[in-house]
C-alpha positions in Angstrom: 7.2 71.8 -5.8 5.6 72.5 -2.4 6.8 70.9 0.9 4.0 68.3 0.8 5.1 67.2 -2.7 8.7 67.1 -1.5 7.7 64.7 1.4 5.6 62.6 -1.0 8.4 62.1 -3.5 11.1 61.7 -0.9 9.4 58.9 1.1 6.8 57.4 -1.2 8.3 58.1 -4.7 5.2 59.8 -6.1 5.5 63.1 -7.9 1.9 64.1 -7.7 -1.0 63.7 -5.3 -4.2 62.0 -6.3 -7.4 64.0 -6.4 -8.5 65.3 -2.9 -5.3 64.1 -1.1 -3.6 67.5 -1.0 -6.9 69.3 -0.1 -7.3 67.0 2.9 -3.6 67.5 3.9 -4.0 71.3 3.8 -7.2 71.1 5.9 -5.3 69.0 8.6 -2.3 71.3 8.5 -4.6 74.2 9.2 -5.6 72.4 12.4 -9.1 71.6 11.2 -11.0 68.4 12.2 -11.5 66.6 8.9 -13.6 63.7 7.5 -12.3 62.2 4.3 -14.5 59.8 2.3 -12.3 58.0 -0.2 -13.2 54.8 -2.0 -11.0 51.7 -1.7 -7.6 52.3 -3.4 -8.0 56.1 -3.1 -4.8 56.6 -1.1 -6.2 57.3 2.4 -3.0 56.6 4.3 -1.1 59.4 2.4 -3.5 62.0 3.8 -2.3 61.4 7.4 1.2 60.2 6.7 2.3 63.3 4.8 1.1 65.9 7.3 2.5 63.9 10.2 5.9 63.9 8.5 5.6 67.7 7.9 5.1 68.5 11.6 7.1 67.8 14.8 5.8 65.0 17.0 3.9 61.8 16.6 0.7 60.8 14.8 -1.6 58.4 16.5 -3.5 56.1 14.0 -6.5 54.2 15.3 -7.6 51.1 13.4 -9.3 47.8 14.3 -7.5 45.9 11.5 -4.4 44.4 13.0 -3.2 42.9 9.8 -3.4 46.2 8.0 -1.8 47.9 11.1 1.2 45.6 10.9 1.4 45.9 7.2 1.5 49.7 7.3 4.1 49.7 10.2 6.3 47.4 8.1 6.0 49.6 5.0 6.9 52.8 7.0 9.9 51.1 8.6 11.1 50.1 5.1 11.1 53.8 4.3 13.2 54.6 7.4 10.2 56.1 9.2 9.9 55.0 12.8 6.5 53.4 13.4 5.1 51.1 16.1 1.9 49.3 16.8 0.0 48.4 20.0 -2.9 45.9 19.9 -4.5 43.2 22.0 -2.4 40.2 22.4 0.8 42.0 23.2 2.3 41.5 26.7 2.3 44.3 29.3 6.1 44.7 28.9 5.9 44.9 25.1 3.2 47.7 25.5 5.3 49.6 28.1 8.4 49.5 25.9 6.5 50.6 22.8 4.8 53.5 24.7 8.2 54.6 26.2 9.7 54.7 22.7 6.8 56.9 21.6 7.7 59.4 24.3 11.5 59.3 24.0 12.5 57.4 20.9 11.6 59.7 18.0 8.7 57.5 16.8 6.6 59.2 14.1 3.6 56.9 13.9 1.8 54.9 16.7 -0.8 52.5 15.4 -3.2 51.4 18.1 -6.4 49.3 18.2 -9.4 51.1 19.6 -9.8 49.0 22.7 -6.3 49.9 23.8 -6.9 53.7 24.0 -9.2 53.4 27.0 -6.6 51.5 29.1 -4.9 53.4 32.0 -1.4 52.8 30.8 -2.2 54.3 27.4 -4.0 57.3 28.9 -1.1 58.0 31.3 1.6 57.7 28.6 -0.1 59.6 25.9 -0.1 62.7 28.1 3.7 62.8 27.7 3.7 62.4 23.9 4.0 65.3 21.5 1.0 64.3 19.4 0.6 66.2 16.1 -2.4 64.4 14.6 -5.0 61.7 15.5 -6.1 59.7 12.5 -9.1 57.4 12.7 -9.2 54.7 10.0 -12.5 52.8 9.4 -14.3 55.7 11.0 -17.7 54.3 10.1 -17.2 51.9 13.0 -18.1 54.8 15.4 -21.7 54.9 14.2 -24.5 52.5 15.1 -25.9 53.2 11.7 -22.7 51.9 10.1 -22.2 48.4 8.9 -19.4 47.5 11.4 -20.2 49.4 14.6 -17.6 49.0 17.4 -18.4 50.5 20.8 -14.7 50.9 21.5 -14.7 53.6 18.8 -16.9 55.7 21.1 -13.9 56.1 23.5 -11.8 57.9 20.8 -13.4 61.3 21.5 -12.1 61.2 25.1 -8.6 61.6 23.6 -9.5 65.3 23.1 -9.5 65.7 26.9 -5.8 64.6 26.9 -4.4 65.9 23.6 -6.3 69.1 23.2 -5.7 71.4 20.1 -4.8 68.4 18.0 -6.8 67.9 14.8 -8.7 64.7 14.2 -8.7 63.2 10.7 -11.4 60.5 10.2 -11.2 58.2 7.2 -13.5 55.8 5.6 -14.1 54.2 2.2 -17.9 53.9 2.5 -20.5 55.8 4.5 -24.2 56.6 4.0 -25.2 60.3 4.7 -26.5 59.5 8.2 -23.1 57.9 9.1 -21.2 60.9 7.7 -23.1 63.2 10.2 -22.8 60.6 13.0 -19.0 60.3 12.7 -18.5 64.1 13.0 -20.8 64.3 16.0 -19.4 61.4 17.9 -15.8 62.6 17.3 -16.8 66.1 18.6 -15.8 68.0 15.4 -15.6 71.7 16.1 -17.4 72.3 12.8 -18.5 70.1 9.9 -15.7 69.5 7.4 -16.1 66.7 4.8 -14.0 65.9 1.8 -15.7 63.4 -0.4 -14.3 61.8 -3.5 -17.1 60.8 -5.8 -18.0 57.1 -5.4 -18.5 56.9 -9.2 -16.0 54.6 -10.9 -16.3 55.3 -14.6 -13.8 52.6 -15.6 -15.6 49.9 -13.5 -18.4 48.1 -15.3 -21.0 46.6 -12.9 -22.8 43.4 -14.0 -25.3 41.1 -12.4 -25.7 37.6 -14.0 -28.7 35.7 -12.9 -27.9 32.0 -13.5 -27.9 28.6 -11.8 -24.6 27.1 -13.1 -22.2 29.6 -11.6 -19.1 27.4 -12.1 -19.7 27.1 -15.8 -20.0 30.9 -16.1 -16.6 31.3 -14.2 -14.8 29.0 -16.6 -16.3 30.6 -19.8 -15.8 34.2 -18.6 -12.2 33.8 -17.3 -11.2 32.1 -20.6 -12.8 35.0 -22.5 -11.3 37.9 -20.6 -7.7 38.9 -20.1 -5.8 39.9 -17.0 -5.8 38.9 -13.3 -8.9 38.8 -11.1 -10.4 38.0 -7.7 -13.3 35.7 -7.0 -15.0 36.3 -3.6 -16.8 33.5 -1.8 -18.3 33.4 1.7 -16.4 30.6 3.4 -13.0 29.0 3.6 -14.1 25.6 2.2 -15.4 27.2 -0.9 -12.1 29.0 -1.6 -10.3 25.7 -1.9 -13.0 23.9 -3.8 -13.4 26.7 -6.4 -9.6 27.0 -6.9 -9.4 23.2 -7.5 -12.3 23.4 -10.0 -10.6 26.2 -12.0 -7.2 24.4 -11.9 -8.9 21.3 -13.4 -10.2 23.5 -16.2 -6.6 24.7 -16.9 -7.0 28.1 -15.2 -4.2 29.4 -13.1 -5.9 29.9 -9.7 -5.1 29.7 -6.0 -7.1 30.3 -2.8 -6.7 32.5 0.3 -8.4 32.8 3.7 -7.5 33.9 7.2 -7.1 30.3 8.4 -3.9 29.8 6.4 -0.4 30.1 7.9 1.0 33.6 7.7 3.9 32.6 5.5 1.5 30.7 3.2 -0.8 33.7 2.9 2.1 35.9 2.0 3.4 33.5 -0.6 0.0 33.2 -2.3 -0.6 36.9 -2.2 2.9 37.7 -3.7 2.5 35.1 -6.4 -0.8 36.7 -7.4 0.6 40.2 -7.2 3.5 39.4 -9.6 1.3 37.4 -12.0 2.4 33.9 -11.3 -1.2 33.2 -10.2 -3.9 34.7 -12.4 -7.0 34.3 -10.3 -7.3 34.4 -6.5 -10.4 32.8 -4.9 -10.8 34.3 -1.4 -13.0 35.2 1.5 -13.3 38.9 2.5 -10.0 38.4 4.4 -8.3 39.1 1.1 -8.0 42.7 0.3 -6.5 44.5 3.3 -3.4 46.3 1.9 -3.8 44.8 -1.6 -2.4 47.4 -4.0 -2.4 45.5 -7.2 -3.6 48.1 -9.8 -4.2 45.9 -12.8 -7.1 43.7 -11.5 -9.4 43.3 -14.6 -12.3 41.4 -12.9 -13.8 40.9 -9.5 -16.5 38.3 -9.3 -18.7 37.6 -6.3 -20.2 34.0 -6.4 -22.4 34.7 -3.4 -24.2 37.7 -2.1 -22.3 40.0 0.4 -24.0 41.2 3.5 -24.2 44.8 2.5 -23.7 47.3 -0.3 -20.8 48.8 1.7 -19.0 45.4 1.7 -19.8 44.8 -2.0 -18.6 48.3 -3.0 -15.3 47.9 -1.2 -14.6 44.5 -2.6 -15.7 45.2 -6.1 -13.6 48.4 -6.0 -10.4 46.4 -5.9 -10.8 46.1 -9.7 -9.4 48.7 -12.1 -7.3 50.8 -9.8 -5.1 51.7 -12.7 -8.1 53.6 -14.1 -8.4 51.1 -17.0 -11.6 49.2 -17.8 -12.4 46.4 -15.3 -15.6 44.5 -14.5 -17.3 43.7 -11.2 -19.7 40.8 -11.6 -22.3 39.5 -9.0 -23.6 36.0 -9.7 -27.1 35.7 -8.4 -30.1 33.3 -8.3 -33.2 32.6 -6.2 -31.1 30.3 -3.9 -29.1 33.4 -2.8 -32.2 35.1 -1.6 -33.1 32.1 0.5 -29.6 31.9 1.9 -29.7 35.6 2.7 -32.9 35.1 4.7 -31.3 32.2 6.6 -28.3 34.4 7.4 -30.6 36.8 9.3 -31.6 33.9 11.6 -28.0 32.7 12.0 -26.5 36.1 12.7 -29.1 36.9 15.5 -29.3 34.0 18.0 -31.8 34.4 20.7 -30.8 36.6 23.6 -30.7 33.7 26.0 -28.2 31.9 23.7 -26.0 35.0 23.5 -25.9 35.2 27.3 -25.1 31.5 27.5 -22.1 31.9 25.2 -20.9 34.9 27.3 -21.0 32.9 30.6 -19.4 29.8 28.9 -16.7 32.1 27.6 -15.9 33.4 31.0 -15.7 29.9 32.4 -13.6 28.7 29.4 -11.1 31.5 29.8 -11.2 31.2 33.7 -12.2 34.8 34.2 -13.6 35.5 37.7 -16.7 37.6 38.1 -15.7 41.2 38.4 -12.3 40.6 36.8 -10.7 40.4 33.4 -11.2 44.1 32.3 -8.8 45.0 29.4 -7.2 41.6 29.6 -6.5 39.7 26.3 -7.1 35.9 26.2 -6.0 33.4 23.5 -9.2 32.0 22.0 -9.5 28.8 19.9 -13.1 28.7 18.7 -13.1 25.0 17.7 -11.9 23.9 21.2 -14.5 26.2 22.9 -17.3 24.8 20.7 -16.2 21.2 21.5 -16.0 21.9 25.3 -19.4 23.6 25.5 -21.3 21.9 22.7 -22.2 25.2 20.9 -22.7 25.5 17.2 -19.8 27.4 15.6 -22.1 29.8 13.8 -23.9 30.5 17.1 -20.6 31.3 18.8 -19.5 33.6 15.9 -22.8 35.5 15.9 -23.0 35.8 19.7 -19.4 37.1 20.0 -20.1 39.7 17.3 -23.3 40.8 19.1 -21.4 41.0 22.5 -18.8 43.1 20.8 -21.4 45.5 19.4 -22.8 45.8 22.9 -19.4 46.7 24.3 -18.8 43.7 26.5 -15.9 42.2 24.6 -13.6 42.8 21.6 -12.7 40.0 19.2 -9.5 40.5 17.2 -9.0 39.1 13.8 -6.9 35.9 13.6 -3.4 37.2 14.4 -0.1 35.8 13.4 2.8 37.1 15.5 6.4 36.4 14.8 8.7 35.4 17.7 10.0 38.5 19.5 13.0 39.2 21.7 14.0 42.1 24.0 17.0 42.3 26.3 15.9 43.2 29.9 19.5 44.1 31.1 21.9 46.7 29.8 25.0 46.0 27.8 27.3 46.1 30.9 25.3 43.7 32.9 24.9 41.4 29.8 28.7 41.4 29.4 29.2 40.4 33.0 26.6 37.6 32.5 28.5 36.3 29.4 31.8 36.1 31.4 30.1 34.3 34.2 28.1 31.9 31.9 30.5 31.0 29.1 28.1 28.3 27.7 25.7 31.2 26.6 28.5 33.6 25.3 28.6 32.4 21.7 24.8 32.2 21.4 24.3 35.8 22.8 27.0 37.1 20.4 25.2 35.5 17.4 21.9 37.1 18.5 23.6 40.5 18.8 25.2 40.2 15.4 22.0 39.1 13.7 19.6 41.7 15.1 19.7 45.4 16.1 17.6 47.4 18.6 17.3 44.5 21.1 18.0 46.8 24.1 15.5 49.5 23.3 12.6 47.5 21.7 11.1 44.1 21.0 12.5 42.8 17.7 11.1 40.1 15.5 13.4 37.0 15.2 13.4 33.8 13.3 14.5 30.7 15.3 15.1 28.6 12.2 17.4 31.3 10.7 19.4 31.4 14.0 19.7 27.7 14.1 21.1 27.6 10.6 23.7 30.3 11.4 24.7 28.4 14.5 24.6 25.1 12.7 22.5 23.5 15.5 19.1 22.0 15.8 16.3 24.5 16.2 15.2 22.8 19.4 18.5 23.9 21.0 17.7 27.6 20.0 14.4 27.3 21.8 16.1 25.8 24.8 18.7 28.6 25.0 16.1 31.4 24.6 13.9 30.0 27.3 16.8 29.5 29.6 17.9 33.1 29.2 14.3 34.2 29.7 14.1 32.2 33.0 17.2 33.9 34.5 15.8 37.4 33.5 18.4 38.3 30.8 15.8 38.7 28.1 12.1 38.4 27.3 11.3 35.9 24.6 7.8 35.7 23.1 7.4 32.6 20.8 5.4 33.1 17.6 1.7 32.3 17.7 -1.4 32.3 15.5 -4.8 32.8 17.0 -7.5 35.4 17.6 -7.8 37.1 21.0 -10.8 37.9 23.2 -10.5 41.1 25.3 -13.0 41.8 28.1 -13.7 45.5 27.7 -15.7 45.4 30.9 -15.3 43.3 34.1 -17.0 39.9 33.7 -20.6 40.1 34.7 -22.9 37.5 36.2 -26.1 36.6 34.4 -28.3 39.1 36.2 -26.0 42.0 35.5 -25.4 41.1 31.8 -27.9 43.4 30.2 -28.8 43.0 26.5 -31.8 45.2 25.8 -34.5 44.0 23.5 -34.5 47.5 21.9 -30.8 47.3 21.0 -31.2 43.7 19.7 -34.1 44.7 17.5 -32.4 47.8 16.3 -29.2 45.9 15.2 -31.3 43.1 13.6 -33.4 45.6 11.7 -30.3 47.5 10.4 -28.9 44.2 9.3 -32.1 43.3 7.4 -32.1 46.8 5.8 -28.6 46.2 4.5 -29.4 42.7 3.2 -32.5 44.0 1.5 -30.5 46.8 -0.2 -28.1 44.1 -1.5 -31.0 42.0 -2.7 -32.5 45.0 -4.4 -29.2 45.6 -6.2 -29.0 42.0 -7.3 -32.6 41.5 -8.4 -33.2 44.9 -10.0 -33.4 44.8 -13.8 -34.6 48.3 -14.7 -32.2 50.8 -13.0 -28.5 51.4 -13.8 -26.3 49.5 -11.4 -24.0 52.5 -10.8 -27.0 54.7 -10.1 -28.3 52.2 -7.4 -24.9 52.2 -5.7 -24.4 56.0 -5.9 -28.0 56.6 -4.6 -27.3 54.4 -1.7 -24.3 56.5 -0.7 -26.2 59.8 -1.0 -25.7 61.0 -4.6 -28.9 62.6 -5.6 -29.0 62.6 -9.4 -26.2 60.4 -10.7 -26.0 59.8 -14.5 -26.5 56.4 -16.0 -23.2 54.7 -16.5 -24.2 53.4 -20.0 -22.2 50.2 -19.6 -23.7 48.0 -16.9 -26.0 45.1 -17.9 -29.1 47.2 -17.4 -27.8 50.1 -19.4 -26.6 47.8 -22.2 -30.0 46.3 -22.6 -31.4 49.9 -22.8 -28.7 50.8 -25.3 -29.8 48.0 -27.6 -33.0 50.1 -28.3 -30.7 52.1 -30.6 -31.8 55.4 -28.9 -29.6 58.0 -27.5 -29.9 58.7 -23.7 -31.4 62.0 -24.5 -34.1 60.5 -26.8 -34.9 57.7 -24.3 -35.2 60.0 -21.3 -37.3 62.5 -23.3 -39.8 59.9 -24.3 -39.7 58.3 -20.8 -40.6 61.5 -19.1 -43.6 62.1 -21.3 -44.8 58.5 -20.8 -44.3 58.7 -17.0 -46.3 61.9 -16.8 -49.2 60.4 -18.8 -49.3 57.1 -17.0 -48.5 58.0 -13.4 -52.1 58.4 -12.4 -54.0 57.3 -15.5 -54.9 54.3 -17.6 -54.0 54.9 -21.3 -54.2 52.8 -24.4 -51.0 52.3 -26.5 -52.4 54.2 -29.5 -53.3 57.2 -27.3 -49.9 57.0 -25.6 -48.1 57.2 -28.9 -50.3 60.1 -30.1 -49.9 62.1 -26.9 -46.2 61.7 -26.6 -45.9 63.3 -30.0 -42.7 61.5 -30.9 -41.6 59.1 -33.6 -43.9 56.0 -33.4 -41.1 53.4 -33.8 -39.0 55.0 -31.0 -41.9 55.4 -28.7 -42.9 51.7 -29.2 -39.3 50.7 -28.3 -39.5 52.6 -25.0 -42.9 51.3 -24.2 -41.8 47.7 -24.8 -38.7 48.2 -22.7 -40.8 49.6 -19.8 -43.2 46.6 -20.1 -40.2 44.1 -20.1 -38.7 45.7 -17.1 -42.0 46.0 -15.1 -42.0 49.8 -15.0 -45.5 49.9 -16.6 -48.2 47.3 -16.5 -51.1 46.4 -18.8 -54.6 45.5 -17.5 -57.2 43.1 -19.1 -58.4 45.8 -21.4 -54.8 46.4 -22.7 -54.7 49.8 -20.9 -51.3 50.9 -19.6 -50.4 52.5 -16.3 -47.3 53.3 -14.3 -46.2 50.5 -11.9 -45.8 52.4 -8.6 -44.0 49.3 -7.1 -41.8 48.6 -10.1 
């Protein structure tokens, strides 16, 4: 057993690495910049966590997903590995304490959101850290060709000027070839170095069902198949409505979206994980950190925005390597809705500018001010105050983020936090001089550890129960102690944040180029069209379409998707079908040929040739003219 396996078994309890994991780890340990492409559920985090544990110093992990960041920090802490996170919404003092602990406190992992790394306080403190690795999660965000471009990711390469001779490990689940090259260029890789796990999922069966009554299909299918599943919908309202519909049809179902209270989300997720709930209906907020291996079906009721998004979400099925199905329900209405989304996602430039200026006024940010400052943001209140459509606000904020003017965090739940600002000796003196607080302070110190060196999550209700008092009194005591400078108390909150990544600009200085606008719109249209092609295609293996999209040149047919199954019904082997197909294609590509001549020239069994010809006609690969002559359909 080598030292990497020893670390793996000691901290994570696994005896063996998954394919590619150890290769990536060895590449990083040799000091090489590395890009790892591993599909959802492939174990990306192990590839930076193990080498970081094998070396002296701290690993900086950059990710835009605060929920995932907090989840990973919590999981590492459960394994007695010191880890911290810094993200927008934390107070200045919280950030300073966390960064100081990274320098002096033996922290092994610092998770940081991308917009934080360009702040002066981070750049100053990181100089004093013994950094052993920089890991960049969701690395596709650095490319304008990617499906989730974030300008703040472009700042990551500047870390090389501060922490030189430290390898960079970039990680992503999905990236087209152009993005793969772009990631390495933007991160200033010394040489190209890509580890790519095949995107092929042999145990995952891809199906598209074209139908109008999607709800009827759900009930019939879920009653036929075994095991647990996920149903993805596009909005919060649909999660609840679909769950209620399934419950009325005696199916164990629940719903999940980012707008639910943190503890409610955790409860729903855990009940689904342990099997109390069979089916989870969710928006794309459901999935981050989900490690349930025995998901037997993933059904999309509506069309996702991109192949990348669909592939990630569908990929949550069958992580135990056993058979699972990924079903996309589709009809003509979905095509119309997709076209409407293009208009909704790209408001006019003057509307985007109007939202930006209203945002500055709403948050009371002066012109020339606000840089790197986080602001609580309640979209419903903003919409009401400025009479904007909520979708226009969402789309404008996303566009302003891609242009680098602001960052918008996901909806963030933060537990209440506590940190003593005075040392033990001064606290003792305060307790003697203020007897009314003595018992309360002792209870806090008995209940929580680390309060003098770090911010610690607390639960006011739990404290109230231990003290046998009303929770309002706990709030009062904490705020009183805060007001006299004994401690810093940050009450829990749940909301997204807006961060101005640049000083607030006036309307003349706010530049949104028509060229950038058109580029982003065209890229979005390309991704939507790729998704529509996948959904509407009836003559090419589903797996082949997906693998081609991600750059695989000659993938094999899967033999089990809905398209392959129809072809399999011809009672021909793949070899026989492809042999006849090649001959027919060569004969028809630039010629008009009668069926009789075609059969004769292919020189194959007549019955088998007729089956292939009929299949090609049914799937619009060949067309017949008025004289019954056949030719290859160049557009089919």
